[in-house]
C-alpha positions as CSV (number, residue, x, y, z in Angstrom):
1,M,-16.8,-1.9,-7.6
2,N,-14.6,1.0,-6.4
3,Q,-11.4,-0.2,-7.9
4,P,-9.2,2.7,-9.1
5,M,-8.7,2.9,-12.8
6,E,-5.2,2.0,-13.9
7,S,-3.4,4.9,-15.7
8,P,-0.6,3.4,-17.7
9,G,2.6,5.2,-17.0
10,A,1.0,7.7,-14.6
11,A,3.4,8.6,-11.9
12,Y,3.6,11.6,-9.5
13,N,5.9,12.8,-6.8
14,P,4.4,12.3,-3.3
15,W,6.2,15.4,-2.1
16,T,4.1,17.5,-4.5
17,I,1.0,16.1,-2.7
18,V,2.5,17.0,0.7
19,N,3.2,20.5,-0.5
20,L,-0.3,20.9,-1.9
21,V,-1.9,19.7,1.3
22,F,0.3,21.8,3.6
23,T,-0.2,24.9,1.4
24,H,-4.0,24.4,1.4
25,L,-4.0,23.9,5.2
26,A,-1.9,27.0,5.7
27,E,-4.2,29.1,3.6
28,Q,-7.1,27.9,5.8
29,G,-5.2,29.1,8.9
30,L,-4.2,25.7,10.1
31,Q,-0.7,24.7,11.2
32,P,0.1,21.1,10.6
33,L,3.3,19.8,12.1
34,L,6.1,19.0,9.7
35,G,8.7,16.6,11.0
36,E,6.9,14.5,13.6
37,T,6.2,11.8,11.1
38,D,7.1,11.2,7.4
39,P,4.3,12.6,5.3
40,V,5.5,10.8,2.1
41,Q,4.0,7.4,3.1
42,P,0.4,8.7,3.5
43,A,0.8,10.8,0.3
44,S,2.1,7.7,-1.6
45,S,-0.9,5.8,-0.3
46,L,-3.3,8.5,-1.6
47,L,-1.7,8.4,-5.0
48,S,-1.9,4.6,-5.1
49,A,-5.5,4.8,-4.1
50,L,-6.1,7.1,-7.1
51,G,-4.3,4.6,-9.4
52,I,-1.2,6.7,-9.8
53,S,2.3,5.3,-9.1
54,P,4.2,7.3,-6.5
55,A,7.5,8.2,-8.0
56,V,10.1,10.4,-6.2
57,G,12.4,12.1,-8.5
58,S,16.0,12.3,-7.4
59,G,17.6,14.6,-9.9
60,P,19.3,17.8,-8.7
61,Q,16.6,20.0,-10.0
62,V,13.9,18.0,-8.3
63,L,15.8,18.1,-5.0
64,Q,16.5,21.8,-5.2
65,R,12.8,22.5,-5.9
66,R,11.8,20.2,-3.0
67,D,14.2,22.0,-0.7
68,A,12.9,25.4,-1.8
69,E,9.3,24.3,-1.3
70,L,10.1,22.9,2.2
71,A,11.8,26.2,3.1
72,A,8.8,28.2,2.0
73,L,6.5,25.9,4.1
74,R,8.8,26.4,7.1
75,S,8.6,30.2,6.7
76,I,4.8,30.0,6.7
77,F,4.6,27.8,9.8
78,F,7.6,29.2,11.6
79,P,7.8,32.9,10.7
80,D,10.2,33.6,13.5
81,G,12.6,31.0,12.3
82,A,12.1,28.6,15.2
83,V,11.9,25.0,14.0
């Protein structure tokens, strides 16, 4: 009854979900911990539950954007530079 609809060819990067959730939580004044566990697995599970294939891009532009997003998140959660 509650089966997710299959979206042919729909794929999304789980790191984008991680960034979205962490950004939203930071805007709400919360400070989730980044680094204690790998957030990609739960994000991938969420995408799968929504009928979307998790797909991590590995091209240089994707990796650079990911690194920039992670650096921005670190600056939000650790403004004094302590990680």
